[in-house]
C-alpha positions in Angstrom: 19.8 -30.0 45.7 17.1 -27.7 47.2 16.9 -26.6 50.9 14.7 -28.0 53.6 12.8 -24.7 53.5 12.4 -24.2 49.8 9.6 -25.8 48.3 10.2 -28.9 45.9 10.5 -27.8 42.1 7.2 -29.3 40.9 5.3 -27.5 43.5 6.6 -23.9 42.1 4.0 -22.2 39.6 4.5 -19.5 37.3 2.1 -17.5 35.5 2.2 -14.8 32.7 1.2 -12.2 35.3 4.7 -13.3 37.1 6.6 -11.6 34.1 8.1 -8.2 34.6 5.6 -5.5 33.3 8.1 -4.7 30.2 8.3 -8.1 29.3 4.4 -8.4 29.2 4.2 -5.2 27.2 6.5 -6.8 24.6 4.3 -9.8 24.2 1.2 -7.1 23.6 3.5 -5.2 21.2 4.2 -8.5 19.3 0.6 -9.7 19.3 -0.7 -6.5 17.6 2.0 -5.6 15.4 3.6 -8.6 14.2 3.0 -9.3 10.3 4.1 -12.5 8.9 4.6 -13.0 5.2 1.1 -14.0 4.4 -0.2 -10.6 6.0 2.5 -8.2 4.5 6.0 -8.4 4.4 7.5 -8.2 1.1 10.6 -7.2 -0.6 10.7 -4.0 -3.4 14.4 -5.1 -4.3 16.5 -3.1 -1.6 14.4 -2.3 1.1 11.4 -4.3 2.8 8.0 -3.2 2.4 5.3 -3.8 5.0 1.6 -3.3 5.9 1.3 -1.0 9.0 -1.5 -2.4 11.3 -4.0 0.0 12.9 -6.6 -0.7 15.1 -10.4 0.1 15.9 -11.3 1.5 19.4 -13.6 -1.4 20.1 -13.3 -3.5 23.2 -13.2 -7.0 21.8 -10.0 -5.9 20.1 -6.5 -5.1 21.2 -5.5 -3.0 22.9 -8.8 -2.3 24.7 -9.0 -6.3 25.1 -5.8 -6.3 27.3 -7.2 -3.8 29.9 -10.2 -6.2 30.4 -8.4 -9.3 31.5 -7.4 -8.1 34.9 -6.0 -5.1 36.8 -2.4 -5.9 36.1 -3.0 -6.2 32.5 -4.6 -3.0 32.3 -1.9 -1.0 34.2 0.8 -2.6 31.7 -1.3 -1.8 28.8 -2.2 1.8 29.4 1.2 2.8 30.5 2.7 1.5 27.2 2.1 4.4 24.9 3.1 2.5 21.5 0.1 -0.1 21.8 -2.1 3.2 21.3 -0.2 4.9 18.5 -1.9 3.1 15.4 -5.7 4.0 15.3 -8.3 3.6 12.5 -11.4 6.0 12.9 -14.2 5.0 10.7 -18.0 6.5 10.5 -18.9 5.0 13.7 -16.2 6.8 15.9 -16.6 8.2 19.4 -15.0 11.2 19.9 -14.0 10.7 23.7 -12.7 7.3 22.9 -10.5 8.8 20.1 -9.2 11.5 22.5 -8.3 9.0 25.3 -6.2 7.0 22.5 -4.6 10.0 21.5 -3.7 10.9 25.3 -2.5 7.2 25.9 -0.3 7.4 23.0 1.9 10.0 24.8 4.7 11.3 22.6 4.7 8.4 20.1 4.8 8.8 16.3 1.2 8.4 15.1 -0.2 6.0 12.3 -3.8 7.1 11.5 -6.3 6.0 9.2 -9.4 8.2 8.9 -12.0 6.7 6.9 -15.2 8.8 6.8 -15.8 8.3 3.1 -18.4 5.6 3.4 -21.8 7.1 2.5 -23.9 3.8 3.6 -22.2 3.9 7.1 -22.4 7.8 7.4 -26.3 7.6 6.8 -26.7 4.8 9.5 -24.8 6.8 11.9 -26.9 9.2 13.7 -24.2 10.9 15.4 -22.3 11.7 12.3 -22.5 15.3 11.5 -20.3 18.0 10.2 -19.7 19.3 13.4 -18.5 16.1 14.8 -16.2 15.7 11.9 -14.8 19.0 12.3 -14.2 18.3 16.1 -12.7 15.0 15.3 -10.4 16.9 12.6 -9.3 19.8 15.1 -8.4 16.7 17.6 -6.0 15.5 15.1 -4.6 18.5 14.1 -3.2 18.9 17.5 -1.1 15.8 17.2 0.4 16.8 13.6 3.9 17.1 15.1 3.6 13.4 15.7 1.9 12.1 12.4 4.3 9.7 10.8 1.8 7.7 8.4 -1.7 9.1 7.7 -4.3 8.6 5.5 -7.3 11.1 5.4 -10.5 9.6 3.4 -12.9 12.3 3.9 -16.7 13.0 2.7 -16.1 16.4 1.3 -13.4 18.2 -0.8 -13.4 21.2 1.5 -12.2 18.7 4.4 -9.3 17.8 2.3 -8.4 21.4 1.6 -8.5 22.1 5.2 -6.6 19.3 6.5 -3.8 20.3 3.7 -3.7 23.9 4.9 -3.5 22.6 8.3 -0.6 20.3 7.6 0.9 23.0 5.6 -0.1 26.3 7.2 2.5 28.5 5.5 4.6 27.3 2.2 7.7 25.8 3.3 6.4 25.4 6.9 5.1 22.4 8.6 5.0 21.1 12.0 5.0 17.4 10.6 8.5 16.6 11.0 8.1 12.8 11.3 5.6 12.3 8.4 6.7 9.5 6.1 3.3 8.5 4.2 0.6 10.9 3.3 -2.6 10.3 1.4 -5.8 12.5 0.9 -8.8 11.5 -0.9 -12.7 12.5 -1.1 -15.8 10.7 -2.7 -16.4 14.2 -4.2 -17.4 12.9 -7.7 -15.3 15.6 -9.6 -12.6 17.4 -7.3 -11.4 19.4 -10.2 -14.6 21.2 -9.9 -13.5 22.2 -6.5 -11.5 25.7 -7.1 -9.4 24.8 -4.0 -8.1 21.1 -4.2 -6.2 21.0 -7.4 -5.6 24.6 -8.1 -2.1 25.9 -8.4 -2.2 27.3 -5.0 -3.0 23.9 -3.4 -0.5 22.3 -5.4 2.1 24.8 -4.5 1.4 24.2 -0.9 1.7 20.5 -1.0 5.0 21.1 -3.2 6.4 23.3 -0.6 6.3 20.5 2.3 9.7 20.9 3.8 10.8 17.7 5.5 12.6 15.0 3.7 11.0 12.5 5.6 8.1 12.5 3.6 8.8 9.6 1.0 5.6 8.0 -0.1 2.7 10.0 -1.4 -0.7 8.5 -2.5 -2.1 10.8 -5.1 -5.5 12.5 -3.8 -8.1 11.0 -6.6 -10.4 8.7 -6.9 -10.7 8.9 -10.9 -9.2 10.0 -13.8 -10.6 13.5 -13.9 -8.9 14.2 -10.4 -5.4 14.8 -12.2 -4.5 18.3 -12.8 -3.6 19.5 -16.3 -0.4 18.4 -17.7 1.4 21.9 -17.7 0.6 22.1 -13.8 2.0 18.7 -13.4 5.2 19.5 -15.3 6.2 22.4 -12.7 6.5 20.1 -9.9 10.3 20.7 -9.8 10.7 21.1 -6.2 12.9 19.4 -3.2 9.8 17.7 -2.2 8.8 16.1 -5.3 12.7 15.1 -5.7 12.6 13.2 -2.4 9.8 11.4 -3.0 10.6 7.5 -3.3 7.2 5.9 -3.8 3.8 7.2 -5.3 0.4 5.5 -5.7 -2.4 6.3 -7.9 -5.9 5.0 -8.2 -6.3 6.4 -11.7 -3.5 8.0 -13.7 -3.0 8.9 -17.3 0.1 7.5 -18.8 1.2 11.1 -19.6 1.1 12.3 -16.0 2.4 9.2 -14.8 5.7 10.0 -17.1 5.6 13.4 -15.9 5.7 12.5 -12.5 8.6 10.1 -13.1 10.6 12.9 -14.6 9.9 15.3 -11.5 10.5 12.6 -9.0 14.0 11.2 -10.0 14.3 9.3 -6.7 11.0 7.2 -7.0 11.8 3.6 -6.8 8.1 2.2 -6.2 5.2 3.0 -8.4 2.0 1.5 -7.6 -1.2 2.2 -10.0 -4.5 0.6 -9.7 -5.7 1.9 -13.3 -3.3 3.5 -15.8 -4.9 5.1 -19.0 -3.1 4.5 -22.3 -5.3 5.1 -24.8 -4.2 7.9 -26.3 -0.7 9.1 -27.7 1.7 10.4 -25.3 3.0 13.9 -26.1 6.6 13.8 -24.4 9.8 15.3 -25.9 11.9 11.9 -25.3 11.6 8.5 -23.8 11.6 9.0 -19.6 14.3 7.0 -18.1 13.4 6.2 -14.5 16.8 5.2 -13.1 15.8 4.5 -9.6 12.6 2.6 -10.3 12.8 -0.7 -8.6 9.3 -2.0 -8.5 6.5 -1.0 -11.2 2.8 -2.4 -10.2 -0.2 -1.8 -12.6 -3.3 -3.7 -11.6 -4.9 -2.9 -14.9 -3.4 -1.3 -17.9 -6.5 0.4 -20.2 -5.0 0.6 -23.6 -2.0 -0.5 -25.4 1.2 -1.9 -23.9 3.2 -0.4 -26.2 2.2 3.2 -25.5 3.9 2.4 -22.2 6.7 0.6 -23.3 8.0 3.0 -26.0 7.8 5.8 -23.7 9.7 4.5 -20.7 13.1 2.7 -19.7 13.6 1.3 -16.5 17.4 0.3 -16.4 17.2 -1.2 -12.7 13.9 -2.5 -12.6 13.6 -5.6 -10.3 9.8 -6.3 -9.9 7.1 -5.9 -12.4 3.7 -6.7 -11.6 1.1 -5.7 -14.7 -2.4 -6.4 -15.7 -3.4 -6.3 -19.4 -5.4 -8.1 -22.0 -2.5 -10.1 -23.4 -3.1 -9.4 -27.0 -1.0 -11.2 -29.9 2.5 -9.8 -30.3 2.7 -8.4 -26.6 5.2 -10.9 -25.6 7.7 -9.3 -28.1 6.7 -5.9 -27.0 7.2 -6.6 -23.3 10.8 -8.3 -24.2 11.7 -5.1 -26.4 11.0 -3.3 -23.3 13.0 -5.2 -20.9 15.8 -5.9 -23.0 15.7 -2.2 -24.2 16.1 -0.9 -20.5 18.9 -3.5 -20.0 17.2 -4.3 -16.3 17.8 -7.6 -14.6 14.1 -8.5 -13.6 13.9 -10.5 -10.5 10.1 -11.0 -10.3 7.5 -10.8 -13.1 3.8 -11.0 -12.6 1.3 -10.9 -15.3 -2.5 -10.8 -14.8 -4.4 -11.2 -18.0 -7.9 -9.7 -18.2 -8.5 -12.3 -20.9 -6.2 -14.6 -22.0 -4.4 -14.7 -25.4 -4.1 -17.8 -27.5 -2.0 -21.0 -26.1 0.5 -20.2 -28.6 1.0 -16.7 -27.5 1.5 -17.8 -23.9 4.0 -20.5 -25.4 5.9 -18.1 -27.2 6.3 -16.0 -24.1 7.6 -18.5 -22.0 10.2 -19.8 -24.4 11.7 -16.2 -24.9 15.2 -15.9 -23.5 14.2 -12.9 -21.6 11.5 -14.5 -19.7 13.0 -17.9 -19.3 15.8 -16.3 -17.3 13.6 -14.4 -14.7 14.0 -16.2 -11.5 10.3 -15.6 -10.3 7.7 -15.7 -13.0 3.8 -15.7 -12.5 1.0 -15.6 -14.9 -2.8 -15.6 -14.0 -4.9 -16.8 -16.9 -8.1 -18.1 -17.9 -9.7 -21.1 -19.9 -6.4 -22.8 -20.4 -6.8 -25.9 -22.7 -6.0 -29.5 -21.1 -3.5 -29.9 -23.9 -1.7 -26.6 -23.2 -1.7 -27.8 -19.2 -0.4 -31.1 -19.9 2.5 -29.8 -22.1 3.6 -27.3 -19.6 4.0 -29.8 -16.7 5.6 -32.1 -19.0 8.4 -29.7 -20.4 8.8 -27.1 -17.4 9.0 -29.9 -14.9 12.1 -30.5 -16.5 13.8 -27.3 -16.8 12.6 -25.3 -13.6 12.1 -27.4 -10.6 10.0 -24.9 -9.2 7.2 -24.8 -12.0 3.8 -24.9 -11.2 0.3 -24.4 -12.7 -2.6 -24.7 -10.4 -6.0 -23.0 -10.0 -6.0 -19.4 -8.9 -7.2 -18.1 -5.4 -10.2 -16.6 -6.8 -14.0 -17.3 -7.1 -13.6 -18.2 -10.8 -12.5 -21.8 -11.0 -11.5 -21.1 -14.7 -8.6 -18.9 -13.6 -5.0 -20.6 -13.2 -1.9 -19.4 -12.2 1.2 -20.9 -13.9 5.0 -20.2 -13.6 8.0 -20.9 -11.6 9.9 -19.6 -8.5 8.1 -18.0 -5.7 5.5 -14.8 -5.4 6.0 -15.0 -1.9 8.6 -12.0 -2.2 6.0 -9.5 -4.2 2.9 -7.9 -3.2 0.4 -8.6 -5.5 -0.8 -5.1 -7.5 -4.1 -5.7 -6.2 -3.2 -5.3 -2.6 -0.3 -2.5 -3.4 -3.1 -0.4 -5.0 -5.6 -1.1 -2.3 -6.9 2.6 -1.4 -5.4 1.8 2.3 -2.0 0.5 1.4 0.3 0.5 3.2 -2.0 0.9 6.1 -4.3 -2.3 7.1 -7.3 -2.4 9.6 -5.9 -5.4 11.7 -7.9 -6.5 14.8 -6.0 -9.8 16.1 -7.8 -11.8 18.5 -6.2 -14.3 20.8 -6.4 -17.5 18.6 -8.0 -20.6 20.4 -5.4 -23.5 20.8 -6.2 -26.6 18.5 -6.8 -29.7 20.4 
């Protein structure tokens, strides 16, 4: 029973501003950095893979948004360094604002996405100049000891070279003791014409990175010609490459990919946007990728057999691959999986052009594929007869079987299979140039009436 001096319970009111600052700070953090399965979360077998949000310094978005509500929110947000530790810097950046964010992040590890590789936006930004870019990079270089995840998309190859040598000023020495993910890229049409970018000296400098923290590298190239010659790649036997667990490529030739797999024995995830497999591969023997758990190839250019006959993946759990799906590819893929001896948990096939219904039916009935818990195929122009037969047959054998229109602009595309695909990042996302960073600007959502 309340005392006469205390107000009735119904008269006591609380607002969010009555919360202690540490609780309000946790709410801010959850609002900014929470990602659900529709945003990012995914498993690669043993470990979770997620997208890491980065934020554009713009007043309508968090964390700047918090500081505009009231003085209490402003004080809490400014005094919470982690809210300022993930930043996306694009062409219309303000150097003073970037410096302020870095200052407010204090000693927190940094996630940085610097995207200055957009020519239309560069031309539309009057303040964009080599001097401003250099001042920005020099500001960022001062924070290298705090770099944790860094993606630098810069307009010229010389900027890439300078960034690499700022990161590793001497072979075997680097102040980036926290670095886990690194990506350099430039829109320079032919990077191999620049003597500094893919020279033996630059590759040796990168190979000498001394800290075991760096486990994910996206190869710095936007087209197939940015790959060094095979003999240069073959000499990647250093502790740096041995420690890598994940590599991503925009374009890579099959022979180079196999060489990387041989030189990086701990790799468990490979993401490839375009794999070139038109020519015969000259490798002494089949490459056995003992630790590879996930292989994602958005587009395979060439013959599937050139990949499968030169690679074995005994511990593969997830395969996501896009290819034309020619006649006989079902048996080629079956031979690859059976020969590797892997227990696949997830298979996703994206067909650039669908094979005949009979070939699809053959694949679905092969024991190797029928026992995969989660199978998904994206196809086009399926016949009504095939769709009806699939629904009738597989609804009995697979309670989770489905066939539906794919989420794409082409209404002729269908997705069919069984199980769930929620536990896998599609190759189209995993091979995105910014993966695993995502520019994420959460706004407070209006409550539905």
